[in-house]
Each structure stands twice: as structure tokens, then as C-alpha cells.
C-alpha positions as CSV (number, residue, x, y, z in Angstrom):
1,M,-7.6,33.7,-119.4
2,A,-6.0,36.2,-117.1
3,S,-2.2,36.6,-116.8
4,I,-0.1,37.8,-113.9
5,T,3.5,39.0,-113.6
6,I,5.5,38.1,-110.5
7,R,8.2,40.7,-109.8
8,N,11.1,40.4,-107.4
9,L,11.1,36.6,-107.5
10,D,14.1,35.3,-105.7
11,E,16.7,33.8,-108.1
12,S,17.0,30.6,-106.2
13,L,13.2,30.1,-106.2
14,K,13.2,30.7,-110.0
15,T,15.9,28.2,-110.4
16,R,14.1,25.6,-108.4
17,L,10.9,26.2,-110.4
18,R,12.9,25.8,-113.7
19,I,14.4,22.5,-112.5
20,Q,11.1,21.2,-111.2
21,A,9.4,22.2,-114.5
22,A,12.1,20.4,-116.5
23,T,11.7,17.3,-114.2
24,H,8.0,17.2,-115.0
25,G,8.5,18.0,-118.7
26,R,6.6,21.3,-118.5
27,S,7.4,24.9,-119.1
28,M,8.0,27.1,-116.1
29,E,4.7,28.9,-116.7
30,D,2.8,25.6,-116.8
31,E,4.6,24.4,-113.7
32,A,3.7,27.6,-111.8
33,R,0.1,27.2,-113.0
34,T,0.0,23.6,-111.7
35,I,1.6,24.6,-108.3
36,L,-0.9,27.5,-107.9
37,G,-3.8,25.3,-108.9
38,A,-2.8,22.5,-106.4
39,A,-2.3,25.0,-103.6
40,L,-5.6,26.8,-104.1
41,N,-7.8,23.8,-104.9
42,R,-7.3,22.3,-101.4
43,E,-10.2,22.2,-99.1
44,P,-9.8,25.0,-96.6
45,P,-9.4,23.9,-93.1
46,K,-12.7,23.9,-91.1
47,P,-12.8,26.0,-88.0
48,G,-12.3,23.9,-85.0
49,N,-13.9,23.8,-81.7
50,L,-11.3,25.2,-79.2
51,A,-12.9,23.6,-76.2
52,A,-12.9,20.2,-77.8
53,A,-9.3,20.6,-78.9
54,I,-8.2,21.5,-75.4
55,R,-10.2,18.6,-73.9
56,A,-8.7,16.2,-76.4
57,R,-5.2,17.5,-75.7
58,F,-5.5,17.0,-71.9
59,A,-7.7,14.0,-71.8
60,P,-4.8,11.5,-71.5
61,I,-3.6,13.3,-68.3
62,G,-6.9,13.0,-66.6
63,G,-9.1,15.4,-64.8
64,I,-9.2,16.9,-61.3
65,D,-12.0,17.5,-58.9
66,L,-12.1,21.1,-57.6
67,P,-13.7,21.7,-54.3
68,V,-17.0,23.6,-54.2
69,I,-16.5,27.0,-52.6
70,E,-19.3,28.1,-50.3
71,R,-20.6,31.5,-51.1
72,E,-22.4,34.1,-49.1
73,P,-26.0,35.0,-50.2
74,L,-26.3,37.9,-52.6
75,R,-27.1,41.2,-51.0
76,A,-30.5,42.8,-51.6
77,P,-30.7,45.1,-54.7
78,P,-30.8,48.8,-53.9
79,G,-34.2,50.4,-53.7
80,F,-35.1,53.5,-55.6
81,D,-38.3,54.3,-53.6
82,E,-37.0,57.3,-51.8
């Protein structure tokens, strides 16, 4: 088993850890291990589809119809014959 040392731990955080450990009937070390395990064993969030998220966010508002803009024909590409 590996061990770690946590330096510069805020005193109020250490106190809260001690109280929570006592509430659960565990040592501070065991409580910290449980907290770390719970935090790191969660399923990582799956990357979302940005377009679907935006669509879902604005779907209740409804859509709009944009006019079709007429365009001029494309110009002829330059020739390199000369």
C-alpha cells in the first residue's frame, strides 16, 4: 500500500475531517481514505454533444425561419494557360 502526506492542510478542514471521522467511528486516516475512494470511484462524466445541448436548451422557445438569401453565381476560376 502506498502512503501520502498532505502538507499545508487548512486547520478548519482538518477539524472538519476529525469531526466527520468521529461521527462515522473511524480514524482520520480511514475517513480521508473513504472520502478519496468515493470521489475517485465515480463514473467520469461522458463528453456531451454541444449541438444537442444547445438545441435542448432553446427548444422550449421555438425556432425561427430565416430567409434564403439569393447569391450571385461564382466567378470563373483563374486560368494559368498564358
